[in-house]
C-alpha positions as CSV (number, residue, x, y, z in Angstrom):
1,M,5.8,47.6,5.8
2,T,2.6,47.2,3.8
3,S,1.4,44.0,2.3
4,D,2.3,45.3,-1.1
5,S,6.0,45.5,-0.2
6,A,6.1,42.4,2.0
7,V,8.8,39.9,1.0
8,S,8.0,36.2,1.4
9,P,10.5,34.0,3.3
10,A,11.2,32.1,0.1
11,T,12.4,35.3,-1.6
12,S,14.1,36.9,1.4
13,G,16.5,34.0,2.1
14,A,14.8,33.1,5.4
15,A,14.7,29.5,6.4
16,E,11.5,27.6,6.7
17,V,10.9,24.9,9.3
18,Y,7.9,22.6,8.8
19,Q,6.5,19.1,9.5
20,A,7.0,16.9,6.4
21,P,3.7,15.3,5.3
22,R,3.4,11.5,5.6
23,Q,1.3,9.6,3.1
24,E,0.1,6.0,3.9
25,K,0.7,3.6,1.0
26,P,-0.4,-0.1,0.8
27,W,3.3,-1.1,1.0
28,G,4.1,1.2,3.9
29,H,4.4,5.0,3.8
30,E,6.3,7.9,2.4
31,V,7.4,11.2,3.8
32,I,7.9,14.1,1.3
33,F,10.5,16.1,3.1
34,A,11.4,18.5,0.2
35,G,9.6,19.7,-2.9
36,L,9.8,22.6,-5.2
37,D,7.5,22.3,-8.2
38,G,9.4,22.5,-11.4
39,K,12.7,21.6,-9.7
40,Y,13.0,18.6,-7.3
41,V,11.3,16.3,-4.8
42,G,12.9,14.5,-1.9
43,K,11.1,11.5,-0.2
44,I,11.8,8.9,2.4
45,L,10.1,5.6,1.6
46,H,9.4,3.0,4.3
47,I,8.5,-0.3,2.7
48,T,7.3,-3.2,4.9
49,A,9.1,-6.5,4.5
50,G,7.5,-8.6,1.7
51,H,5.8,-5.6,0.1
52,A,6.7,-4.1,-3.3
53,L,6.2,-0.9,-5.2
54,S,4.4,-1.2,-8.6
55,L,6.2,-2.4,-11.7
56,Q,6.3,1.1,-13.3
57,Y,8.1,3.7,-15.3
58,H,8.0,7.5,-15.6
59,R,7.7,9.4,-18.8
60,Q,9.7,12.5,-17.6
61,K,10.7,11.9,-14.0
62,D,14.4,11.2,-13.4
63,E,15.0,9.6,-10.0
64,T,17.8,8.4,-7.8
65,M,17.2,6.1,-4.7
66,S,19.6,5.2,-2.0
67,V,19.1,2.4,0.6
68,L,19.3,3.9,4.1
69,S,18.5,0.7,6.0
70,G,17.2,-2.8,5.2
71,A,17.5,-5.0,2.1
72,A,15.8,-4.7,-1.3
73,L,15.4,-6.6,-4.5
74,V,15.4,-4.1,-7.4
75,E,14.2,-5.2,-10.8
76,H,15.0,-2.7,-13.6
77,G,15.4,-2.6,-17.4
78,P,14.3,-1.1,-20.7
79,S,11.0,-3.1,-20.7
80,A,8.9,-5.4,-18.5
81,D,10.2,-8.4,-20.4
82,A,13.9,-7.4,-20.1
83,L,14.4,-6.9,-16.4
84,V,17.5,-7.6,-14.4
85,S,17.4,-8.2,-10.6
86,Q,19.8,-6.8,-8.1
87,H,20.0,-7.0,-4.3
88,L,20.7,-3.6,-2.6
89,G,21.7,-2.9,0.9
90,P,22.6,0.2,3.0
91,G,24.6,2.7,1.0
92,D,23.7,1.2,-2.4
93,T,22.2,3.7,-4.8
94,I,20.4,3.3,-8.1
95,H,19.7,6.0,-10.8
96,L,16.5,5.5,-12.8
97,P,16.2,7.7,-15.9
98,P,12.9,8.4,-17.6
99,G,11.5,5.3,-19.3
100,A,13.4,2.8,-17.0
101,V,11.0,0.1,-16.0
102,H,11.5,-0.7,-12.3
103,R,10.1,-2.3,-9.1
104,I,11.5,-2.4,-5.6
105,T,10.6,-5.3,-3.2
106,A,11.5,-5.1,0.5
107,I,13.3,-8.2,1.6
108,T,13.4,-6.8,5.1
109,D,11.8,-3.6,6.4
110,L,13.3,-1.1,4.0
111,T,14.0,2.6,4.2
112,L,15.0,4.5,1.0
113,A,15.8,8.1,0.3
114,E,14.5,9.2,-3.1
115,V,15.3,12.4,-5.0
116,S,13.6,13.1,-8.3
117,T,12.9,15.9,-10.8
118,A,9.5,17.6,-10.3
119,Q,8.4,18.9,-13.6
120,S,4.7,20.1,-13.9
121,G,2.5,17.0,-13.3
122,W,5.2,15.0,-11.6
123,R,2.6,13.4,-9.2
124,E,0.8,11.8,-12.2
125,D,4.0,10.8,-14.1
126,V,3.8,7.1,-13.3
127,V,2.8,4.3,-15.6
128,R,1.9,1.2,-13.6
129,L,2.5,-2.1,-15.5
130,E,1.7,-4.4,-12.6
131,D,0.5,-3.7,-9.0
132,K,-0.3,-6.3,-6.4
133,Y,-2.6,-3.8,-4.6
134,G,-5.0,-3.3,-7.5
135,R,-4.0,0.2,-8.3
136,V,-4.1,1.4,-11.9
137,G,-3.3,4.7,-13.5
138,T,-1.7,7.5,-11.5
139,T,-4.1,8.7,-8.8
140,A,-4.2,5.9,-6.3
141,P,-1.6,6.3,-3.5
């Protein structure tokens, strides 16, 4: 077969095995185990006890998170001044549509599974309202 007629594994139905990339974060780390631009992203977030994600929202990204282990305090609402707080534990899941303001704080070491949409520019689709690590905008990990 010549290179002109080669079929990539993605279009031939062949499985692909790979090492999922890990990215260090000030609150712990994340592993992006699945991602297909324009479709979806799957992550595992490991948040160290006492640390928190930014108070943030997404313009387009729709995400669902499920607690795999540990305990979390989740703040969410339509705006930063209208947040409700909920404790989540293993098996608890939260859906955050675009525009939902949210922050997750790890009460204990926390592991979350996150699945979200991945439209063009999904990595930059975060608006940080508060961040205890001094990050602003969308480019800082």
